[in-house]
N, C-alpha and C positions, 0 to 999 in steps of 0.2 A: 344572302351569302353568294361571294365573290366565288367563280367554277373555276373547277383549274384550269382550264383551256385560257382564261382571263387570267389570272396567278402566273401561267408560261408567257402571256405576250407581255405583263408589266415587265417580268423579267427579261423579256428579250428589248425590249423597246429602253429599258436604264440602261443594258448593256452595249447596244448600238447608240447609245447615248456618251457611253463612257461615265457613264456616274456610279455604276458599280461594275462589279468581276461575275466571272463563271462560279467562283469557288463561293462567293456571298451571297449570290442567288440559291446555291445549291446545299448553303449552312441553313438560309433560312426555308428552305423549302423543304429540309430536313425537320426544322424547330414547328413548320407547322403543320407536317404530318402526326407529331403528337399531340399538337392543340388546331385540329382542324377551323375553331373559331376564329383562330386570328391570320388579319389580314395580311400579304406576305410584304405591301407597304410599311406595315405598321411595327412589322421585327424587323425589316430592316432599317426604319427610322430609327426601333428603341434600340437597336444596335450600336446607331451613329453613324453608319454608312451613310445616309444620307438625309435630308429633313422629309420631319412628314408633309409639311406641303409639297413638297417634290413627287411625292408618292403619292399624292391625295388628287394633282394635278394631273400625272401619267395615267394613272390608275381611273379618274371619272372623266375629266377633262378632254385627254389627250383625241379623242374619237371626234370631238365637236368642234376641235382645234385644225386638224385636220380636214375636215368636213368644211370651214368654213376659208381654209386658205386653198382648197380644192376649186372651189365657187369664186375663187377672186377676190375675197374680201377680208385678207389675215391681218391681225394687228402689229405692230409693229415689234421687231425682237427685241427690244427692250422692255414692250410690255410682256411678253411672254420670259422671258428671263426673270423678270421681277413674279408674275404670278405662279409658276413654278418654282420659287423658292432659290433658285441660281445664283441672285443677287437681291440686296437689300434695297431699300429708298434709298437709303444715304448710298448706296455704291451707285445707284443709280442717276441719281442726284449730280453727285461728282462726276461722273461720263459727262453727261448733259454741260455740265458746269463749263468744264474743261475744253466742251467742242463749241459752247459759245461764246466765249473767250479765245477763242483761237490758239487756244496753245498746243493744244491737240487735232487735227486734222484728221480723225480715225473713225472708223464707224464701231455703234456700240459694244459688239462682238469683240471684235480686235482689240478697244483698249481694256475690253474685261479680262480677255488672253492675257494683255499686256501686264497687267494690274495683277496677274497670279489670283484672279477669282473665279477663272473658269479654266479648263484646256479647250484647244481649238478643236478637237475631235466633237465636243459637246455644241460646240460656236455651228460645226461644219453638218452633222444632226439637226439640228432646228433648221439653218437654214434652206440644207436641200430636202423638207422635208412642210416648210411655214412658206419659204420664197425660192424658190427654186431657180427661179430669173434672176435670181442676186448672188448665185454659189460662185459664178466664174469673177464679180464685182472684186476692183479694188479694196483692200484696208483704207484705204484713205477715201477719204472725200474731196467732194471738188470746191475750194476756196471759193470764198463769199465774193461777190463781186459791190 
């Protein structure tokens, strides 16, 4: 069973990433009080506010992902976006294809925002936690020579 502290932590993480609102967390926590066996992420997903994959990623994987980042061995942003269910395979392949074809010389996060698949705050949250050295980088890639 997940402790109350970790439930609040999940809610905080999801709010900081602008994936849910404080009101949604409040509603989910109130429902959880009625049925303590239900996980917070499960409630949020059942209400359609986030995907179950996203809830599971931040509830179960986020601490390990942060540890990898602190050790200097994080995966690419695209990898994490896909693992968290924030973009799907088709969307990731579309972005990578556009970059490869030279039509869009933008970073993955910037393209996902441009296409309306993510909000900028979510991309900024992930970058600041996983690739803090890239936070101030331009959203544009250098042209291939």
